[in-house]
N, C-alpha and C positions, 0 to 999 in steps of 0.2 A: 852341532850347526855352529861353527864360530865362524865360518867365511862371511854368512849374510847376517849384520847387526839390525836389530828393531829396536828404533827409541820407543823409552816410553809414554806416554800418551793417555791424555785424558779426555776419551771421546768413548763416544757407544757406537754401534753397529747396528744394521736394519736392512735386511733383504726386504723388499717389498714382494711380494706375490701374487700379479693380479690376475691369479687363477681361483678356481676352487679347491687346489690339490695340488700336494710335492712331488716330487721326482719318486718312483718307487711307490708312491701311494695315488694312484690317479683317478681320476673320478672322467668319464669321457663317454659324450652321450651317441658318441659312435666307437664301440667297441671294433679295437685294431686284430684283423687276422692275426693268430698264433701266439697270440701276448696277452697270459692270464696274470689281472692284476686286479689285488684290491683297493677297496678306494678308503682312503684317511685326508679328514681335513686338513688345510694347515694355514695359519694364518702371517705368519712373517718370524722372522727370525733379527733380534731387539738385542742388544747388548749399551743399557746407558751408564755413563761416568760420573759421577758428582764430581768437579772438580775441586772443591773442599776436603774429601778423602783421601783415603792413604789405599783405598782397597774398589774394587769395582767387581762389579758383580752380571753373570751373560744369564740373561731370561730365556724359559722359550717357552711360549706357552702352552702350547698343545703336549709339550713332552713333560711339562714340570720338573724340566732339571735345569740346572746354573751352575755354572763355577766361577770361583772369584779368587782373585790375586793381587798381591801387594804391590804397591806402585812406590813403595821407599826404594832411595835408593841401594840398600842394600839386599833389595830383592835379584834375584834372575833375569837376565836381559830378556826369557824370551818368555811374555804373559802365556798364562797355562788359559786355552778356548778351546774346548774341544766338547760335542757331543756325538753319540755314536746315532747317526741317521737312521740306519735300518738295521735289520739285522741281515746275517751271512744267509750265504746256501745251505752251508753244512751248519752241526751245533759245535763239531768241535772246534771252531775257530772260538779265540776267547778273547771277549772284547774288553778286556782288562788293556792288554796285548795291544790290542789297537789304539788307543787310545795312549801310549804309551809311543808307540811307535809316529802316530801323527805329531805329536806336539815334538819329540825329537829328531822327525825329519825323515819317519820311512825306515826305519831301522837300520839308515846308512851309516857307513862308518864316517868319520869326521874327517878322515886322511884321502885323498886324490886315491881316485883309482887307478891299477898298475903303476909302472915304474916314476918313482923319482926323475924330475929332467926339472933342469935349470931355465928359468922363465927368465925369456928377455924384457926389455926394458917395452918394448911395442906390446909384449903378453902382460906383463903387469900395467901396464893403460889402462890399457883392455876388458881387464878384471875390472880397475877400478870403478871405471864409467859402467861395464852393465852392474855393478852392483850399486852403483847410486841410483841405478833405472827401476831398482826393483821398486813394486809398489805392497802399500803392505793395509789389509785390510782386517778388523780389530784385533792390529796389532800382530799380524799374519802375515809373513810373503806369499799373495797369489797372483804375480806374475811381476811384468817388467814394462814400463813405458813403449811406445813405438817408437820415441827420438827424445832425447834429454837432452837439446838445444839452449843454455842459456842467453843466447841471443836471439831467440825467437820469441816478439811479440805478439804473435798469432799460432800459436800451435793449431788450430783448427781442432783435429780428431788426433794428433798424436801424438794427444798426451793421454790417451786410452790406452788400455790394453788390448791389443789381437790376437784372437786366438790363434792364425796362421800364423803372422809374426813373432811370437812367445813361444815357435819349438825350437828354431837355434838356441833359444837361449834355455829353456830348457833341457835339452842335448845338452849344453854346455857344463851346465850346474849338477847332472847326472854323470855325466862323464867325471866330474870331477867328487864324485861322492856326496853330493849336496842334494837329496832328495826330497825334501820339506815341500821347497819352493812348488817345486811339481803335481806330489801330491795333494799339496793344497789347492792349486789353480782348477787342477782336474775336479774336484770337490763343488768349489764354488761353481765353476761352469756347467757340470752336474745339476745342481739347484735350479742353473737360468732355464734349464731344457724345458720345461716344463711351465712355463712364463705365457701366459695369453699376449700373443702378440696380436696385434692390428694396427694394420697400416688403409689408412681411407676407410674405413668398416668396413675390411675385407681380414681377417685373421688365417694368417697359415698353418699347415696342419702341426699336431705334436711330430717332437722330434728335433726341431728344429731349434739351432742355437745361435746365440747370435756373434755377431762378427768380432763385436770385440762390449767393451764398458769399463765403465770409471766409475772412482771411487769419491763421492761426493760427500762433505761435511754440514751437517743443518745442524744449527742451534736449536735446543728446546727451551733451555731457559736461562738464568744468569749463572746456573752451576752445571745445565749440565750441554753436552752437542753428542750430535750423533750420523754417525757414517754410515751412507748410504750406497748400497751396489747398484748401480744404473745403467741397463744393457742397450746396447744398439743393435736390434734387429733390421736396419738398414730401412727405419722411417727417419732415420737423420742422413742417412747417405749420401753423398754426393752423385744425382742420376736415381739414389732406391736403387741402389743394384744389389739384390738377392745373396745373402748368404753362402752359397754353394761349398765353396772347395773345401771350407773347413768343417763342410764339400761345398765355400771357403772353411766353413766351421766345424761342423759334422762330422767331418773324414779327414782331417788333419784330428777332431779330438781323436778318435778309435787310434790312429794312426801313434798320436805320441802315450797313450793308455798301455799299450801294449809295447813301447819302448820304453818308459816308465817300470814296468813290470817286470821286463826280460834283464834288467840293466839291474835294478836292486831286491830283486828276488822275492817282492811283494804278492808274490800270488795271495793274497787273501783281498786284498784289494778286488781282483776280479770277480771272486765268489761270494760278494755283497749284493743283495738283492738291487740297491738303489743302482750302482752297477751295470748288472745283468738287466735291468727297465731300460736304461739309458740306450745302451745297447743297440736291445731290440725294436726300440721307437726310433732309432736312424735308419738300422735296417729297411724297418717296416715303412718307414718315408722315402728313402731311395729305393727300394722293391715294389714302391707300389703300381697298380695296372697303370696302362693309359695308351695312349693310342697308338704311342710308335708301335713299330716294325724293328726294332733294333735291339740286341741287350743294350747301348751303347748309354747312356745318360744325354738325355735333353733337357738342354740346359738355354737361357738368354745371355744376349752378348752384356762382358763386364762380368762374370759370373766363378771364375777364376783369380788367379795374382794380375791379370791383364783385368784391371776393374771399370775400364772405360771403352767405350765404345771402340773397342777394332778392328768389326766383323770376326768377331769367334764366336756368333749364339750358334747355335746347331750341338754339334758333340765333338766339341776339342778336345784336343789330346791331354791335356793335363787334368782336366776333369774326371777323364776317363781311365787314367793311372793313377792319381788319388783311389779313383773310385774301386779297383780291382785290386789295390794294396789295404784299402779299408775292409773289403769284404774278407781279405785274409787274414786279418788284422782279429777281426770278428767271429771268423771260422774259430779259427787257436782258442777264443775268450771265454764262448759259448758257455755255459752248462749242458751237459749232456742229458736234458731231461723229456718229461713225455709234454713237456710243453715248448719244446723249440725243435724236435725234430722236421717236423715241417717246413722251419727258418730254417734248419743247417740243410734240409735237403734245398729247398728254393737257393742257397747261397753259393750251394757247392753246384746247380745247374747255370746258376749264374755266372760265376768264375766262368767255368767251362765254353757257356756261348761268348763270353765277353773275349776273352782269350783266342781264341777260335778269330773272331771279327776283327779284330786287329788286329793280328800277326799276319792276317791273310790279306785283310782291305784297306788299310792304313798304311802295307811297309812300301818303299821307292825307292828303289836304286839305278842305276844304269838298265838293263835288263827288264825292269818294271816300266821307266820310261819310253823306251823301244815300243814294247807291248800296248801300251796309251796311245802309243802317237799309231800306231794301226787299226785301233779300234774302230769298228761299226755300231755308229749309232741307230735307235729307234729298234730297239731286240726286243721283240716282245716272246719270250719261250721261257720256261726252263730251263736251260740250256743254255740260256745268253749266259756269252763273256764278258762283255759291258753291263754290266748288272745294275749298277749307278747313274746310269747313261750318259756318261763324262765327255764331251769332245774333247777330240786332238787337239781344239785349236786354245782349249786351257792351260796348256802347259805352256809357262813364261818362260820368253829368252832366254832371260837370266840363267835358266836351271840347267838351258841343256849342257852350257859348257863348265858351271858350277861343280856338278857333281861328280865326285873322284870315280876313278871303276872299283877301287878296291871300298868302299864306303854307300854308305846309305843308310837313312832315317824315318820316324814315323812321321807321316804329313801331316797338318795341323788339324784338320778338320774336315769330315766327309758324312755328307746328307745327297740326295739324288740330284743329278743334274750339277754336285760342285765340290770341286777337290780344293782343299787349302793348300796349297805347296809351301808355304813358309814354313820355314823350321824355327818350329819352338824348344826352345831348350829346357827347361823345365818339365814340360810332357818329355821328351825324349830319353831325359838321363831318370824321371822318376821310371819310365816303362823297363831300367835297365835296372836298377833297386828293386822292383817289384816283382820282377821276371814274367811280364806283360807282353815284352819281347823275346825271342827265341834268343838261345846264346849265342850261336851265329849272328843274328842283328844286333844284337848288343855288344859285339868287336865291332862289328859293321857301321856302331854312331860314335864309339870312337874313333874310331880311324879317318870318320869324315871330321870329328873337333879338334885329329890332330893334324889332320889333310888342310883343313880350312881353317887353323890358328888365327891367324890374322883377321879372319872375317869373323868369326866368333869369339874370340878372346880379345886381341890387340891389347892395348896398352890396359887392358882393365878387364877382369874377367867378371862376368860372362854376358855376353849378350842377350837379351830374352827372348829374342825374336830375330829372324833376319830373313827376308833382306826388308828394310824398314819399309814402308807405304810413302808415295811422293807424289807431288805435283798430281792432277786429275784425279788421281787413285788416293792419295789421302785427303782431300775435300769431301770425296764423294763416303768414301767406307767412313770417316772420323767426323763427319759433319763440322771439318775444318776446326780441330781441336786443337787449342792454344797452345795447351801442354803437351800434347803428343805430335810435334811437329817430328816433321823426318829425322831418326836416328838422337832420337829423346825419347825421355823416360819407356812408357812401354811401347812405345814405335820405335824398337832397335838401337835402347838404352843400353848399359852398359852396368848389371846390377852385381855387385861382390857380395850380396848374401846367395848368391844361388853355388857360393865358392864349396858349402858344405854337402849339397848334393849330392856337385861333382867328385869331388872328395871320395863321397862314400859307392859311388859306380864308379871311379878306378878302381880302388880298393878292391870291390868285388871280383872285379876283369882282369886281378893282377897287373893292372897296369898307374900302381901307382906314381912311380914318373913322372907323368903327365899333373897327377893331383898337386904334387912337390912343385913344378913347376908353375901353376895359377898361382898356387899360394906366394911362392917367393914375386912374383910379378905384382900379387895384389901388394904384396908390405912395400913395395915402393914408393908408393905414394897413399896407401888409405891412412895411416899413422899423420903423414904432415896434413893432410888434406882434413885431419876432423872428423873421418869415419862418414863421408857422405852416403845418402842413399842410392845414389848412381849414378852417371855420370854419362857424357852426351859426348855427341860427331860418332863418325862411323869407326876409327880406333877409341874410342872409348878414351879420349886424352883428357877433358875439359868437365869438372865436376858440374852434376847435373843443374840449367837454369834458375830450375825451382826445388831443386835435391836442400832436404832438410840435413843437418849434421849431426854429428854423434848420433847414428841414427840405430838405435840399438838391435834391429838383425844383419850390419853392418857386420859391429863388432861381435856379433856372438855367431855368427855365420864362422868367423877368421879364430874364432878362439875353437871353436866343432871341429873345423877341419885342422885345426895345430895336433888336438888330440884326438884325434882319429890316425895322423900323421903318425904321430911316439906310441900310439898303440893300436896298429892295425887289427891286431888281434878282437878290440870293441867292436869293428864295423860289423861283424856277425850276427849281432845282434837285433842290426838297425836290417839290414835288407833280407830279402829272401829268395830262396833256390828255391829251382823249376821243383815244382807241381806234377810229376809224371802222374800222377792217379788220374789229372784233370784231363788227361790224353785222351784216357780209356774211356772217359764219359762221353758219351752224344746224345745230347735232348732233341735235336733238331725233326728227329725222327721219321726222316726223306725214305730212309729204308722198308718202312712200313707204308708208307704211299707204291712205291713199285716205279717210282717216276723216275726218281736220279738217285744213284749215288750219294752217300756222304762224301765231302772232299776233305773230312778232318784224318784220314787215313796217308793221304797224299802231303797234308800239311805235318802230321806227327811224323814223317821220316827223316823233314830239318830240322826239327830239338836235337837230334842223335846226331848232328854233322860237329 
């Protein structure tokens, strides 16, 4: 790894475990269904460095392992810091080889993947800024800062590593052939999964991952300092929003894990007991039984990329598309053994039900609008057409003339007597990437984006949501949020980081010219504007009024888009094709009741169009 330079620091590091266990060796008073885990206590991970010595030593209290490395000027730039956290599922995996790949970048080549291309000055500057944002823990790269603006005197939590925000950075490094930082990130965040999280005396379930973490330096004495990995599970977040989308953290973590394995070929990673356990914990948290009658995930407001009050509580599309892709990732990576059979069956059933639910009830085009316009309400019957009792008066006036005849999209939310007709860009793009939507729907979504380019892209790609909440609607739904004023931030702001998802969707559907058009447009302003977090106004012409500059995921999103356009064959490692086996599964059991025939057969015919 020549690209990421690690400075030699005389420091120590410690991973404080507030629970009685470590991931992979979990002791729980409430056993999780379908999960068989042996218990093993764990006190902490620490390394302390004497500032007066030339060597440092890393000690692990329970495993009785340590590793030392010289900090002299003649030593390697890369300090040795590795311990095998657990065994693999197959005894054929060589531990020594694992240690070697961890230190040297997960077995990646130091050469960039794909053909050699000449970088522009803008790309060179973007890479320089991305590498300057790299965060190290115990001398190893573990993530990137959310923003690295030297002029920002009050960074709030932008000086932390966010699980979701790191994804485009991780993909940029992976596509360039640099996998060490991604592997380290995955392992360190996996360690944090088993912490005991407490907010106002309440502890959420196992499997939750932090929204972000920060490296803190703590002095021990006159000769030693120590680094502490300090996570935030939402207890310090503005509004105390829950880290759902990774489910903010758990969903994105699984998606990134699969991307890492597919790009690097490090399949031994997914075979490790701690990784398998982490996946199962996440699945059990997501698939736990509740009161909800729908296969979609029920979440509170602010539980996705839009992490402020914007009226998205319920079943927002973004969460459902990430949930669907995370389930598909997990199904690919789960070891097929006796302990996971029931879990795999549950995942398959949920995938089948979720895909049908979203494709059938979230889809909106001119034909569907006309159907809703003529809905009868208050239907009490298993044969009801208006299943969710949607009132035709809910159809907004702007929608009638806005939606093109050849386009369509997934609505933002659906629950009893409520349809959110706003266009949520990330949810729709990720529906394409994950094949949550049908091939025909995928093309219709891109048709709409092309047809409504001025509204959804404007001067800076891409709008996070359209249209913005204004006037009385803004006051009621956002609570008069001064940051989410109309056409700003999450209320209709333009977010350049969405470029990489858009590029991925366009490549998948053979519409690469749309992605090039968006990237070319972004290049007009991003570099000269110092890489803002978001842009304001209806057309996205002005830098956001509270936008951080040198926003890392803006930089990384641009770089990832450029590399995908240069090597579009790499995109196939990051998206999912239609799973036709899911169409054969029916879990509704309607045919057994004799009351009603399942509608899946009719829906299946749409896939083949």
